C-alpha positions in Angstrom: -58.2 -137.0 -203.1 -54.9 -138.8 -204.0 -54.7 -142.4 -204.0 -51.9 -142.2 -201.2 -54.1 -139.7 -199.4 -57.0 -142.3 -199.6 -54.7 -145.3 -198.4 -53.7 -143.2 -195.6 -57.2 -142.2 -194.7 -58.1 -146.0 -194.9 -55.4 -147.2 -192.6 -55.9 -144.5 -190.1 -59.6 -145.2 -189.7 -58.5 -148.8 -189.0 -56.1 -147.6 -186.2 -59.0 -145.5 -184.8 -61.2 -148.6 -184.6 -58.8 -150.7 -182.8 -57.8 -148.1 -180.5 -61.5 -147.7 -179.5 -61.7 -151.3 -178.9 -58.9 -151.1 -176.4 -60.2 -147.9 -174.8 -63.7 -149.6 -174.3 -61.8 -152.4 -172.4 -59.4 -150.0 -170.4 -56.7 -152.3 -171.7 -53.0 -151.2 -172.1 -51.5 -151.1 -175.6 -48.3 -151.1 -177.4 -47.5 -149.8 -180.8 -46.0 -152.1 -183.3 -43.6 -150.0 -185.8 -42.1 -152.7 -187.7 -38.5 -151.6 -186.6 -36.6 -150.0 -183.5 -33.5 -148.2 -183.0 -34.0 -148.6 -179.3 -31.6 -150.6 -177.2 -34.3 -151.9 -175.0 -35.8 -155.5 -175.6 -39.0 -155.2 -177.4 -41.8 -157.7 -176.6 -45.2 -157.7 -178.5 -47.8 -160.2 -177.3 -50.9 -161.1 -179.5 -53.9 -159.0 -179.1 -52.0 -156.3 -176.9 -50.5 -154.1 -179.7 -51.7 -152.1 -182.6 -49.7 -152.5 -185.9 -48.9 -149.2 -187.5 -46.1 -150.5 -189.8 -48.2 -149.8 -192.8 -47.8 -146.0 -192.3 -44.6 -145.7 -194.3 -45.7 -143.5 -197.1 -44.7 -140.0 -198.4 -48.1 -138.4 -198.9 -47.3 -135.0 -200.2 -44.3 -132.7 -200.9 -45.1 -128.8 -201.2 -42.1 -127.3 -202.9 -43.3 -123.8 -202.8 -44.5 -123.9 -199.1 -41.2 -126.1 -198.3 -42.9 -129.0 -196.2 -43.4 -132.7 -196.6 -46.5 -134.5 -195.5 -45.1 -137.9 -194.3 -46.3 -141.2 -192.2 -44.2 -142.0 -189.3 -42.5 -145.2 -190.4 -40.9 -143.4 -193.3 -37.3 -144.2 -192.7 -34.5 -141.3 -193.3 -33.2 -142.6 -196.4 -36.6 -142.9 -198.1 -37.3 -139.4 -196.8 -34.1 -137.8 -198.1 -34.5 -139.7 -201.6 -38.1 -138.1 -201.9 -37.0 -134.5 -200.9 -33.7 -134.4 -202.9 -35.6 -134.8 -206.1 -36.6 -131.3 -205.5 -33.2 -130.1 -204.1 -34.7 -129.9 -200.6 -33.9 -131.7 -197.4 -35.3 -132.0 -193.7 -33.3 -129.2 -191.6 -32.2 -132.2 -189.4 -31.3 -135.7 -190.6 -30.6 -138.3 -188.2 -27.5 -140.2 -189.1 -28.8 -143.9 -189.4 -30.9 -144.4 -192.5 -33.4 -146.7 -190.7 -34.5 -144.2 -188.3 -37.9 -143.2 -189.0 -39.8 -139.8 -189.0 -41.8 -140.9 -185.9 -38.9 -142.5 -184.1 -36.9 -139.7 -184.4 -39.7 -137.1 -183.0 -40.6 -139.6 -180.2 -37.0 -140.4 -179.3 -35.4 -136.9 -179.7 -33.0 -137.4 -182.3 -30.7 -134.7 -183.5 -27.5 -134.5 -185.8 -24.8 -132.0 -186.8 -27.3 -129.5 -188.0 -29.1 -129.4 -184.6 -27.0 -126.4 -183.2 -29.1 -124.4 -185.5 -32.4 -126.1 -185.8 -32.7 -128.4 -182.6 -34.1 -132.0 -182.8 -36.3 -133.3 -185.6 -39.2 -132.6 -183.3 -38.2 -128.8 -183.4 -38.6 -129.0 -187.3 -42.3 -130.0 -187.3 -45.2 -127.9 -188.1 -47.9 -130.2 -186.9 -48.8 -133.8 -186.0 -52.1 -135.8 -186.8 -52.5 -138.0 -183.7 -54.9 -140.9 -182.8 -55.9 -140.4 -179.0 -56.3 -143.0 -176.4 -60.0 -143.0 -177.0 -59.8 -143.4 -180.8 -60.3 -139.7 -181.7 -58.2 -137.9 -184.6 -56.9 -134.6 -184.0 -54.2 -132.3 -185.3 -51.8 -131.0 -182.8 -49.7 -127.8 -183.7 -48.3 -124.5 -182.0 -52.0 -123.0 -182.5 -54.2 -126.0 -182.4 -53.8 -128.5 -179.3 -50.7 -126.8 -178.6 -50.1 -128.5 -175.1 -50.2 -131.8 -177.0 -47.9 -130.6 -179.7 -45.1 -129.6 -177.4 -46.0 -132.6 -175.0 -45.7 -135.2 -177.8 -42.1 -134.7 -178.6 -40.0 -137.2 -176.9 -43.0 -138.9 -175.1 -42.2 -142.4 -176.6 -45.9 -143.0 -177.7 -47.3 -142.4 -174.1 -49.7 -139.5 -175.2 -51.1 -140.9 -178.6 -50.2 -142.2 -181.9 -48.6 -140.1 -184.5 -50.0 -141.1 -187.7 -48.9 -138.1 -190.2 -46.3 -135.3 -189.8 -45.9 -131.9 -191.4 -42.2 -131.4 -191.5 -40.2 -128.5 -192.6 -37.7 -128.6 -195.6 -34.8 -126.7 -196.4 -32.8 -126.1 -199.8 -29.9 -128.5 -200.4 -27.2 -128.9 -202.7 -25.4 -132.0 -204.1 -22.3 -132.1 -201.6 -21.1 -131.1 -198.2 -18.0 -129.2 -198.0 -16.5 -130.6 -194.8 -13.3 -129.4 -192.9 -11.6 -131.4 -190.2 -10.0 -129.4 -187.2 -7.8 -131.5 -185.0 -8.1 -130.8 -181.5 -5.9 -131.9 -178.6 -7.7 -131.7 -175.4 -11.3 -131.5 -174.1 -11.3 -127.9 -173.6 -10.2 -127.3 -177.1 -12.9 -129.4 -178.7 -15.7 -127.7 -176.6 -14.4 -124.3 -177.3 -13.8 -124.8 -181.1 -17.2 -126.3 -181.2 -18.9 -123.4 -179.7 -16.9 -120.9 -181.9 -17.7 -122.6 -185.1 -21.5 -122.6 -184.3 -21.2 -118.8 -184.3 -20.1 -118.6 -187.9 -22.2 -119.1 -190.9 -22.0 -123.0 -191.1 -24.5 -125.8 -191.8 -23.2 -128.7 -189.8 -21.0 -129.1 -186.7 -20.1 -132.2 -184.8 -17.0 -133.9 -183.4 -15.1 -137.0 -182.5 -12.8 -137.6 -179.5 -10.4 -140.4 -179.9 -8.8 -140.1 -176.8 -8.1 -137.4 -174.0 -5.7 -135.7 -176.2 -6.7 -136.2 -179.8 -10.0 -135.6 -181.7 -11.5 -133.7 -184.5 -14.1 -131.1 -184.7 -15.8 -131.3 -188.3 -17.5 -128.2 -189.9 -19.7 -128.6 -193.0 -21.5 -126.3 -195.7 -23.7 -127.2 -198.4 -21.7 -126.7 -201.8 -21.6 -127.5 -205.4 -18.8 -129.8 -206.7 -15.4 -127.9 -206.8 -11.8 -129.0 -207.2 -11.6 -130.4 -203.5 -10.8 -134.2 -203.4 -14.5 -136.2 -203.3 -14.8 -138.7 -200.5 -17.7 -141.3 -200.1 -18.5 -143.4 -197.3 -21.5 -145.6 -198.6 -19.7 -148.2 -200.9 -18.3 -151.5 -199.7 -14.8 -150.5 -200.6 -14.9 -147.3 -198.9 -13.4 -146.8 -195.5 -15.8 -146.3 -192.5 -16.2 -142.5 -191.6 -14.7 -142.7 -188.0 -11.7 -144.4 -189.1 -11.1 -141.8 -192.0 -11.4 -139.1 -189.3 -9.2 -141.0 -187.0 -6.5 -141.0 -189.7 -7.0 -137.4 -190.4 -6.7 -136.4 -186.7 -3.3 -138.3 -186.4 -1.7 -136.6 -189.7 -3.2 -133.2 -190.2 -3.9 -130.2 -188.1 -6.7 -129.5 -190.8 -8.1 -131.2 -193.8 -10.9 -130.2 -196.3 -12.9 -132.6 -199.0 -16.4 -132.6 -200.5 -18.7 -135.4 -199.8 -22.2 -136.5 -201.7 -25.0 -135.1 -199.6 -26.3 -138.6 -199.0 -23.1 -139.9 -198.2 -22.6 -137.1 -195.7 -26.0 -137.7 -194.1 -25.6 -141.4 -193.5 -21.9 -141.2 -193.1 -21.9 -143.3 -189.7 -24.3 -146.2 -191.2 -21.3 -148.4 -192.0 -20.3 -149.7 -188.6 -22.9 -147.8 -186.9 -20.5 -145.0 -185.6 -17.8 -147.5 -184.2 -20.1 -150.4 -182.7 -19.4 -152.5 -185.5 -16.0 -152.8 -184.2 -17.2 -154.2 -180.9 -19.5 -156.6 -182.7 -16.4 -158.1 -184.6 -14.6 -158.2 -181.3 -17.3 -159.9 -179.6 -17.1 -162.9 -182.2 -13.2 -162.6 -182.2 -13.3 -161.7 -186.0 -10.4 -159.7 -187.0 -10.9 -155.8 -187.4 -9.4 -155.5 -190.8 -10.4 -153.7 -194.1 -10.7 -157.2 -195.6 -13.4 -158.5 -193.0 -15.3 -155.1 -193.1 -15.4 -155.5 -196.8 -16.6 -158.9 -196.8 -19.2 -158.4 -193.8 -20.1 -154.9 -195.1 -23.9 -155.5 -195.5 -24.3 -157.2 -192.1 -22.1 -154.3 -190.3 -24.5 -151.6 -191.6 -26.9 -150.0 -188.8 -30.1 -151.8 -189.9 -28.5 -155.1 -189.7 -26.7 -154.5 -186.4 -29.8 -153.1 -184.7 -31.7 -156.3 -185.7 -29.0 -158.4 -184.5 -28.9 -156.5 -181.2 -32.5 -156.9 -180.6 -32.7 -160.5 -181.5 -29.6 -161.4 -179.3 -30.5 -159.2 -176.4 -26.7 -158.3 -175.8 -27.4 -154.8 -175.2 -26.6 -155.1 -171.4 -23.0 -156.1 -172.5 -22.4 -152.6 -173.9 -22.8 -149.1 -172.6 -24.7 -147.2 -175.3 -25.9 -143.8 -174.2 -26.5 -140.2 -175.5 -26.2 -137.6 -172.7 -26.9 -133.8 -173.2 -25.2 -131.5 -171.1 -25.2 -127.7 -170.7 -22.0 -126.6 -172.5 -20.7 -125.0 -169.3 -20.6 -128.6 -167.8 -19.5 -130.8 -170.5 -15.9 -130.6 -169.7 -16.6 -132.1 -166.2 -18.6 -134.9 -167.6 -15.9 -135.8 -170.3 -13.3 -136.0 -167.4 -15.9 -138.2 -165.6 -16.0 -140.7 -168.6 -12.4 -140.7 -169.2 -11.9 -141.6 -165.5 -14.8 -143.7 -164.6 -15.6 -145.5 -168.0 -12.5 -145.4 -170.2 -14.8 -145.4 -173.3 -13.5 -144.1 -176.7 -14.5 -142.6 -179.2 -16.9 -140.2 -178.0 -19.2 -138.2 -180.2 -20.1 -134.7 -179.7 -23.0 -133.0 -181.2 -24.1 -129.5 -180.4 -27.7 -128.9 -180.0 -30.0 -125.7 -179.9 -31.9 -125.6 -176.5 -35.3 -126.5 -176.8 -38.3 -124.5 -175.8 -41.6 -125.9 -174.5 -40.9 -129.6 -175.3 -40.5 -130.5 -171.8 -39.3 -134.1 -172.4 -36.8 -133.4 -175.1 -33.0 -133.9 -174.2 -32.2 -130.3 -175.1 -34.8 -128.9 -172.7 -31.8 -127.5 -170.6 -31.4 -124.0 -169.4 -28.3 -122.8 -171.2 -27.5 -121.1 -174.5 -26.1 -124.5 -176.0 -26.5 -127.9 -175.5 -23.8 -130.5 -176.2 -24.7 -134.2 -176.7 -22.0 -136.5 -175.8 -22.2 -140.1 -177.3 -20.8 -142.8 -175.2 -20.9 -146.0 -176.8 -18.8 -148.8 -175.8 -18.0 -152.0 -173.9 -18.0 -152.0 -170.2 -17.3 -154.8 -167.5 -20.1 -157.5 -168.9 -20.7 -158.5 -165.2 -24.3 -157.5 -164.8 -24.0 -155.7 -161.4 -21.1 -153.6 -162.8 -23.2 -152.7 -165.8 -26.0 -151.6 -163.8 -23.7 -149.6 -161.6 -22.0 -147.9 -164.4 -25.3 -146.9 -165.9 -26.5 -145.4 -162.4 -23.1 -143.6 -161.8 -23.8 -141.9 -165.2 -27.5 -141.2 -164.4 -26.4 -139.4 -160.9 -23.5 -137.4 -162.8 -25.6 -136.3 -165.6 -28.4 -135.3 -163.1 -25.6 -133.7 -160.9 -24.3 -131.6 -163.9 -28.1 -130.4 -165.2 -28.1 -132.8 -167.9 -30.5 -135.2 -169.3 -30.2 -138.8 -171.2 -31.9 -139.5 -174.6 -34.3 -142.2 -173.4 -34.0 -144.5 -176.6 -31.6 -146.3 -174.6 -31.4 -148.1 -171.1 -32.8 -146.1 -168.0 -32.4 -147.4 -164.6 -33.8 -144.3 -162.6 -36.1 -145.2 -159.7 -39.4 -143.8 -160.4 -39.2 -140.9 -157.8 -35.8 -140.0 -159.1 -37.1 -139.9 -162.8 -39.9 -137.6 -161.8 -37.6 -135.0 -160.2 -36.2 -134.7 -163.5 -39.3 -134.3 -165.5 -42.7 -132.6 -164.7 -45.0 -135.1 -163.7 -48.0 -132.9 -163.0 -47.9 -131.4 -166.4 -47.5 -134.8 -168.1 -50.2 -136.4 -166.0 -52.6 -133.5 -166.9 -51.7 -134.3 -170.5 -52.6 -137.9 -170.1 -55.9 -137.3 -168.3 -56.8 -134.7 -171.0 -56.2 -136.7 -174.1 -57.5 -140.2 -172.9 -53.9 -141.7 -172.5 -53.7 -143.0 -169.0 -56.0 -146.2 -169.3 -54.2 -147.4 -172.7 -50.7 -146.2 -173.2 -48.0 -147.1 -170.6 -46.4 -144.0 -169.2 -43.1 -142.8 -170.2 -41.4 -144.2 -167.1 -42.6 -147.5 -167.7 -41.8 -147.5 -171.3 -38.2 -146.3 -170.9 -37.1 -148.2 -167.8 -35.1 -151.4 -167.7 -36.2 -153.5 -164.7 -34.9 -157.0 -165.9 -31.8 -158.8 -166.8 -31.7 -159.8 -170.4 -30.8 -163.4 -171.1 -28.8 -163.2 -174.4 -29.5 -165.6 -177.2 -26.4 -165.1 -179.4 -26.4 -167.8 -182.1 -30.0 -168.3 -182.3 -30.8 -164.5 -182.4 -28.2 -163.8 -185.1 -29.9 -166.5 -187.3 -33.4 -165.0 -186.7 -31.9 -161.6 -187.7 -30.2 -162.7 -190.7 -33.2 -164.5 -191.9 -35.4 -161.6 -191.4 -33.0 -159.2 -192.9 -32.5 -161.4 -196.0 -28.7 -161.0 -195.1 -26.2 -163.9 -196.3 -25.3 -166.2 -193.6 -22.0 -167.2 -195.1 
């Protein structure tokens, strides 16, 4: 056994012993991972959580069989760095480098290759899981199949993932990206559907207004004579601003992007939420301010500030997955009722047996719409906007991605998801007495009390970010 495997085994045995203690006392427990990309406030009380933050290692890469054994707290940038040494990558790489393997499985993460592969959970061969009674089992399509499919997007309510066997695919050094300008919702949807039917590796889109956007189509490539664009350096423009400029000036545009710059192209500015962060503090949104504050405007830093300050009820941050035939109606609803732009479009392959997955929708194509922006800061209006969206998504046969705020009444939530199936899994795998159920884990039932400056100070200190 390698040293890393021995360390893994030791840490898992410790988690098992803690879990057995909670199970014996029939005490509810939370799982502390060390970081989160959820927009809900996270609170951990002493003696009421299990710390699994040490599970952050790449255990093994099998080049011949093209898979990786990886612990759940490995972030995407570390994962990609490890696999690219062998010219391999995971089929789906969520766009923010701090998103972890476990978080992407439990949270239903997808990206611009998801039209082909589905979510990260759809790329997993098996999970090692500590159950509520402390037992360690393997779940796969052939072994404990029901738990394998139930675990995806269950937000840790069925067990603790301690190891993941994840598929890998061949990669190249660059992505050849083509920007296609679109001038309507209809055109964006139809072009997206057309492009995923072609031999391409990546497709996503940004709508900057009702009548202007881009659909971006990418393929793995080696370096050629096209211009090279990068998005990870302090002096680079934020990716969405780069795409915005192209949408105003070109019908189409081609370039090549280094593979890591492509995967994490939305890191700087966290898509466009960094713009809202500067606006909140009345800091001018200029190239100079973005350059000076670059480190604090990356996704990891903005997520920590958001958690520490509890300002998430000032902003609407939701991913909504719709069957393609109803996406137009949803975009029209967002345009009329929320007036939020830009909007992100990400096509997803429909899920199979993963009943909690946001792409578990009866259609031949799911399109995720990322709706991230400012709404009326009055608490009543914020809740009303969320409930209006929840009702509209349900009416249109869609689903929310539950990393974000959910305000469903319990009975309404269980009309969307299969309670009988879920409760059977919780009983069978000893989850009921120790893990909060998924509704309790994902609902927001309180008004958050922002602590702006104290929170920012704590976030800056914990991130080792410069204060000045």
